[in-house]
C-alpha positions in Angstrom: 109.8 86.0 103.5 111.1 83.6 100.9 111.1 86.3 98.3 113.8 88.2 100.0 116.1 85.4 101.1 118.9 83.9 99.0 121.7 81.5 99.2 124.3 80.6 96.5 126.7 77.8 97.2 128.8 75.6 95.0 130.6 72.3 95.7 134.3 72.6 96.3 136.6 71.0 93.7 137.5 67.3 94.5 140.6 66.9 96.7 140.9 70.6 97.5 139.4 72.6 100.4 137.2 75.4 99.1 138.3 78.9 99.8 135.6 80.8 101.7 134.0 83.5 99.6 131.3 85.8 100.8 127.7 85.4 99.6 126.8 87.8 96.8 123.1 88.0 97.6 122.0 89.3 101.0 120.0 87.2 103.4 117.2 89.8 103.5 116.4 92.2 100.7 113.5 94.1 99.2 112.7 92.3 95.9 112.6 94.2 92.6 109.2 95.0 91.1 110.3 93.8 87.7 113.2 92.3 85.8 116.3 94.6 86.1 118.1 95.6 83.0 119.5 98.8 81.4 116.0 100.1 81.1 114.9 99.4 84.6 117.9 100.1 86.7 120.8 102.6 86.4 123.0 100.4 88.5 124.4 98.9 85.3 125.7 102.3 84.4 127.4 102.6 87.8 129.1 99.2 87.1 130.6 100.5 83.8 131.5 103.8 85.4 133.5 101.9 88.1 135.3 99.8 85.5 136.4 102.9 83.6 137.8 104.4 86.8 139.9 101.3 87.2 138.0 100.4 90.4 135.6 97.6 89.4 132.9 96.7 91.9 132.9 93.4 93.8 130.2 91.0 93.0 128.1 92.0 96.0 128.5 95.7 95.2 127.4 95.1 91.6 124.3 93.2 93.0 123.6 96.1 95.3 123.7 99.0 92.9 121.5 97.2 90.4 118.8 96.8 93.1 119.3 100.2 94.9 119.1 102.2 91.7 115.9 100.5 90.4 113.7 102.8 88.4 110.0 103.5 88.5 108.2 103.7 85.1 108.6 107.5 85.1 112.4 107.0 85.4 112.6 108.2 89.0 114.3 106.1 91.6 112.1 103.6 93.2 113.7 104.0 96.6 114.0 107.3 98.4 116.0 105.6 101.2 118.5 102.8 100.7 119.4 100.9 103.9 122.5 98.7 103.5 123.5 96.5 106.5 126.7 94.6 106.2 129.5 93.7 108.5 132.7 95.9 108.7 135.5 96.0 106.2 133.5 94.5 103.4 133.5 97.6 101.1 130.6 99.7 102.1 132.5 103.0 101.8 134.0 102.2 98.4 130.7 101.3 96.7 129.1 104.4 98.2 132.0 106.6 96.9 131.6 105.3 93.4 127.8 105.9 93.4 128.3 109.5 94.7 130.9 110.3 91.9 128.6 108.7 89.3 125.7 110.8 90.4 127.8 114.0 90.3 129.4 113.2 86.9 126.8 111.2 85.1 123.4 111.8 86.8 123.4 115.6 86.8 122.9 116.1 90.5 123.9 119.3 92.1 124.6 118.4 95.8 125.9 115.3 97.6 126.2 115.5 101.4 128.3 113.0 103.3 127.8 112.8 107.1 129.2 110.7 110.0 129.1 110.8 113.7 132.7 112.0 113.6 133.3 114.5 110.9 136.8 113.2 110.4 135.3 110.0 109.0 133.2 112.0 106.5 136.3 114.0 105.7 138.2 110.7 105.0 135.5 109.6 102.5 135.5 113.0 100.8 139.3 112.9 100.4 139.1 109.4 98.9 136.6 110.7 96.4 139.0 113.6 95.6 141.8 111.1 95.1 139.7 109.1 92.7 139.0 112.2 90.7 142.6 113.2 90.6 143.7 109.8 89.5 141.4 109.8 86.4 142.1 112.1 83.5 138.5 112.3 82.4 137.2 113.2 85.8 140.1 115.6 86.5 139.1 117.7 83.5 135.9 118.8 85.3 137.5 119.5 88.6 136.5 122.9 90.0 138.3 123.2 93.3 137.9 122.5 97.0 137.5 124.3 100.3 138.9 123.0 103.6 137.6 125.4 106.2 136.5 123.5 109.2 132.7 123.4 109.2 132.5 124.3 105.5 134.4 121.6 103.7 133.6 120.7 100.2 134.8 120.2 96.6 133.0 121.2 93.4 133.1 120.5 89.7 133.0 122.8 86.7 129.8 123.1 84.7 130.4 124.7 81.3 126.7 125.2 80.8 126.8 127.9 83.5 128.3 131.4 83.2 131.8 131.7 84.7 130.6 133.7 87.6 127.9 131.3 88.6 127.6 130.9 92.4 129.2 127.8 93.9 125.8 126.6 95.1 124.8 126.1 91.5 127.8 123.8 90.7 127.9 120.1 91.3 129.4 119.8 94.8 130.2 117.4 97.6 129.8 118.6 101.1 130.5 117.0 104.5 128.9 117.6 107.9 128.9 115.9 111.3 125.8 114.0 112.1 124.0 116.2 114.6 120.7 118.2 115.0 122.1 121.0 112.9 123.5 118.9 110.1 122.2 119.9 106.6 119.9 122.7 107.7 119.4 125.2 105.0 120.6 122.8 102.2 118.8 121.0 99.5 120.4 117.6 98.8 120.2 115.2 95.9 122.1 112.4 97.6 122.5 112.1 101.3 125.0 109.6 102.7 124.7 108.7 106.4 127.6 106.5 107.7 126.9 104.1 110.5 123.2 104.9 111.1 123.3 102.6 114.2 125.1 105.3 116.1 122.0 107.6 116.0 120.5 107.2 119.4 117.8 109.8 119.0 115.8 111.3 116.1 117.4 114.7 116.3 120.0 114.3 113.5 117.6 112.3 111.3 115.0 115.0 111.5 117.5 117.6 110.4 119.0 115.5 107.6 116.0 113.8 106.1 114.3 117.1 105.4 117.1 118.2 103.1 116.0 115.8 100.3 112.3 116.6 100.3 112.6 119.3 97.6 114.5 117.1 95.2 112.2 114.9 93.1 114.9 112.2 92.5 116.8 112.3 95.8 118.1 109.3 97.6 119.3 108.8 101.2 121.9 106.0 101.5 122.3 104.7 105.0 125.4 102.4 105.2 125.7 100.6 108.6 126.5 97.6 110.6 123.9 96.1 112.8 123.1 98.0 116.0 121.6 97.4 119.4 118.3 98.3 121.1 119.4 101.9 121.4 119.9 102.3 117.6 116.4 103.8 117.3 116.6 105.2 113.8 118.2 102.1 112.3 115.7 99.8 114.0 112.6 101.7 112.9 113.7 102.1 109.3 114.5 98.4 109.1 111.2 97.4 110.7 109.4 99.7 108.2 111.2 98.1 105.3 110.5 94.5 106.5 106.8 95.4 107.1 106.5 96.7 103.5 108.0 93.5 102.1 105.3 91.4 103.8 102.5 93.8 102.9 103.1 96.9 100.7 100.1 98.6 102.3 102.1 98.6 105.6 105.5 99.9 106.3 107.3 102.2 103.8 107.7 100.8 100.3 110.1 103.7 99.5 112.8 102.1 101.8 114.9 99.5 100.1 116.5 97.1 102.7 119.6 95.1 101.6 121.0 93.2 104.6 124.0 90.8 104.6 123.7 89.2 108.0 124.0 85.9 109.8 120.6 84.3 110.9 119.7 84.8 114.5 120.8 82.1 116.9 123.6 80.8 114.6 126.8 79.5 116.0 129.6 82.1 116.0 132.0 79.7 114.4 129.8 78.7 111.6 131.5 79.5 108.2 128.2 79.7 106.5 127.2 82.5 108.8 130.4 84.3 108.1 129.7 84.1 104.3 126.2 85.5 104.8 127.3 88.5 106.8 130.6 89.2 104.9 130.1 89.5 101.1 133.6 90.8 100.9 135.0 87.6 102.4 137.8 86.4 100.1 138.1 89.9 98.5 138.5 92.6 101.1 138.8 90.4 104.3 140.2 87.0 104.9 139.0 83.9 106.6 141.9 84.2 109.0 140.9 87.7 110.0 137.5 86.4 111.0 138.9 83.5 112.9 141.3 85.9 114.8 138.3 88.1 115.8 136.4 85.0 116.9 139.2 84.3 119.4 139.5 87.8 120.7 136.3 89.7 120.5 133.6 89.5 123.2 130.5 87.6 121.9 128.3 90.6 121.5 131.0 92.5 119.6 131.7 89.6 117.3 128.0 89.2 116.5 127.6 92.8 115.8 130.8 93.6 113.9 131.4 90.3 112.1 128.0 88.6 111.9 126.0 91.9 111.5 123.5 90.8 114.1 121.5 93.1 116.3 122.3 92.7 120.0 120.6 94.1 123.1 123.8 95.7 124.3 127.3 96.0 122.8 128.7 95.1 126.2 126.3 92.2 126.9 127.3 90.0 129.7 125.9 86.8 128.1 125.8 85.8 124.5 122.0 85.8 124.0 122.2 83.7 120.8 124.0 80.9 122.6 121.6 81.3 125.6 118.6 80.8 123.3 120.2 77.7 121.8 120.4 76.1 125.3 116.6 76.2 125.9 114.8 72.9 126.7 111.2 73.3 127.6 110.6 69.6 128.2 113.2 69.0 130.9 112.8 69.7 134.6 114.5 69.5 138.0 112.4 66.5 139.1 114.7 63.7 140.2 117.3 66.2 141.4 115.7 66.9 144.7 118.8 66.0 146.8 121.0 68.2 144.5 119.0 71.3 144.1 120.6 74.7 144.9 118.6 77.9 145.0 119.5 81.6 144.9 117.3 84.6 145.5 118.0 88.1 144.3 116.3 91.5 144.5 116.2 94.3 141.9 117.2 97.9 142.8 114.8 99.6 145.1 113.2 96.2 145.8 111.1 96.6 142.7 111.4 92.9 141.7 112.4 89.6 143.3 113.4 86.3 141.7 114.0 82.9 143.2 115.9 80.5 140.8 117.0 76.9 141.3 119.7 74.8 139.6 121.1 71.3 139.6 123.9 69.4 137.8 122.4 66.8 135.5 123.8 63.3 134.9 125.5 64.5 131.7 127.4 67.3 133.5 125.2 70.2 132.2 123.6 72.5 134.7 119.8 73.0 134.5 118.5 76.3 135.9 115.1 77.7 136.1 113.0 80.4 137.8 110.9 79.0 140.6 109.0 82.1 141.7 109.0 85.9 141.0 107.5 88.7 143.0 106.8 92.3 142.1 108.3 93.7 145.4 110.1 92.6 148.5 107.0 93.2 150.5 105.1 90.7 148.4 108.0 88.2 148.7 108.2 88.4 152.5 104.8 86.8 152.9 105.4 83.9 150.5 109.1 83.2 150.4 109.2 80.8 153.4 106.4 78.6 152.1 108.0 78.5 148.6 111.3 77.4 150.0 109.6 74.8 152.2 108.1 73.3 149.1 111.3 73.5 147.1 113.6 72.2 149.9 116.9 73.3 148.3 120.0 71.7 149.8 121.7 75.2 149.8 120.3 78.7 149.4 122.5 81.5 148.0 122.0 85.2 148.2 124.0 88.5 147.7 124.1 90.3 151.0 126.0 93.3 149.6 123.2 94.0 147.1 119.5 94.8 147.4 118.8 91.3 148.6 119.9 92.5 152.1 116.3 93.7 152.5 115.3 90.0 152.9 118.3 89.2 155.1 116.3 88.3 158.3 114.4 85.7 156.4 117.3 84.3 154.5 119.8 84.1 157.4 117.2 82.1 159.4 117.1 79.4 156.7 119.4 76.4 157.2 122.1 76.0 154.5 122.1 79.7 153.5 125.3 80.8 151.8 126.0 84.5 151.3 127.8 85.2 148.0 130.2 88.1 148.4 133.4 89.4 146.9 135.0 87.2 144.3 132.2 84.7 144.4 129.8 87.3 142.9 132.1 87.7 139.8 132.7 83.9 139.7 128.9 83.4 139.6 128.2 85.9 136.9 131.2 85.0 134.7 130.5 81.3 135.3 126.9 81.7 133.9 128.3 83.3 130.8 130.9 80.6 130.4 128.3 77.8 130.8 126.3 79.5 128.2 129.1 79.9 125.7 130.2 76.2 126.1 126.5 75.1 125.9 126.7 73.5 129.4 123.6 75.3 130.7 120.0 74.2 130.2 116.9 76.3 130.8 113.2 76.2 130.0 113.1 79.3 127.9 111.2 81.2 130.6 110.4 84.8 129.2 111.4 86.4 132.5 114.8 84.8 132.7 115.3 85.3 129.0 114.6 89.1 129.3 116.9 89.6 132.2 119.7 87.6 130.6 119.3 89.5 127.4 119.6 92.9 129.2 122.4 92.0 131.5 125.5 94.0 130.8 128.9 94.1 132.4 130.2 96.1 135.4 133.9 95.6 135.5 135.7 95.2 138.8 139.4 94.5 138.8 140.2 91.7 136.3 136.6 90.4 136.3 133.0 91.7 136.0 129.5 91.2 137.4 126.1 92.2 136.1 125.2 95.9 136.1 122.4 96.8 138.6 122.0 100.5 138.0 120.5 102.1 134.9 120.3 98.8 132.9 116.8 97.5 133.9 116.1 94.6 136.1 118.6 91.7 136.2 117.6 90.0 139.4 116.6 86.9 137.5 120.1 86.7 135.9 121.7 87.1 139.3 119.5 84.4 140.8 120.2 82.0 137.9 124.0 82.7 138.2 124.0 82.1 141.9 122.0 78.9 141.7 124.3 77.5 139.0 127.4 78.5 140.9 126.1 76.8 144.1 124.9 73.7 142.2 128.5 73.2 140.8 130.3 73.8 144.1 127.9 71.8 146.3 129.7 69.0 148.1 129.1 65.5 146.6 126.8 63.3 148.7 128.7 61.0 151.1 129.0 57.4 150.2 127.1 56.6 153.4 124.3 58.7 152.1 124.4 57.0 148.8 124.1 53.6 150.5 121.1 54.7 152.5 119.4 56.0 149.3 120.2 52.8 147.5 118.8 50.5 150.1 
């Protein structure tokens, strides 16, 4: 992994605060096979082309084109697929536009296809390319014309080597399409540009688009995207294949070049070094203040995806999983807290899973929570729950009577100290667990079950608050149980002074 990681930092001038500037080199990247120069990469030509246009590339963009346009010994491009992951507003679109124009004007390609989930975004990029052409005298000389019929939008260039009546399909042209299962069918493409690959939730569009480059010996597919979530199936598989090829070229797909500017997993959201790693345009296209503003406004999962370019489980995650993981402590326990233990039990939809969690407030004010027992069904839990609770002896026991836990109501209502959590208490418990996590006031043992349920928990909004989603989002009973136990532990009445004297003596 060391071969594909990088970090470039310099000491700030004495007596002056250093201006934050994005990192030129990505955190993860496919290393070159040999030294890159004018003979081994055509990226140097793109850099000069951009300068002549009056649109010089940023340092990170120059770094990218040198690597992405690396050549094989036979002068074909090493990468058939270029996967670029970088946070928003850093200049992905501008570097791709320059590369596309260079290929049309200088690399003798015939067809460039730009696609996006919303064709309006692809149209915007095409219009920017047209504006660049019209603003440059040399490029404008080769302008052929454009067509703006919905579903058949394009522009094309002249080619004096062809007869005047040559069909438009023979001329260098730039087309746009919406990203769907029909996109690109019937076309043969030299350069395919896919915007925000993370939005492809199935393989339908990729299957239609990727086949368009197969007949072109020197074709490239450029996928420019931010990080996605677990449903970004195409992005995730391409990234995994590229990473596998880095570690062992005999595995994965060595024709995929991965160039990822992202913050490391588990980093603090307010770490400026993490901002620099994910935002190479920092100090150029975006400001430090803009990031600080997003930090104060965006939900954690949105900030991690959009600003830190980190993959999340859901874009509407209830709990910041990076923060949750940083609160793990496998060495601690609830021993010594016996007179302060609160417990909570919850049941997944259809009674398919049951979790009992316990929590207590530690001497430093943090709340430790952990799973005590889990069952595969309510039927299984009925025969063991009473014995487990007798051994645990919680001071108070919470449950959610308005949810699937009502299946165990006869057992729970018979326990002394049972406290039903209803109405506003449910949102208070769920939001409270999220807040404890963000402020690093929660402690847990890193239990795989609890980790999985916390990671998959998403928000169900109700009024001004939210609770965990139960339907269609996988099991979250462990998250509910942990939230209820933590809530009860914090709201539990303090021991009486008389009780303390009895314990002392």
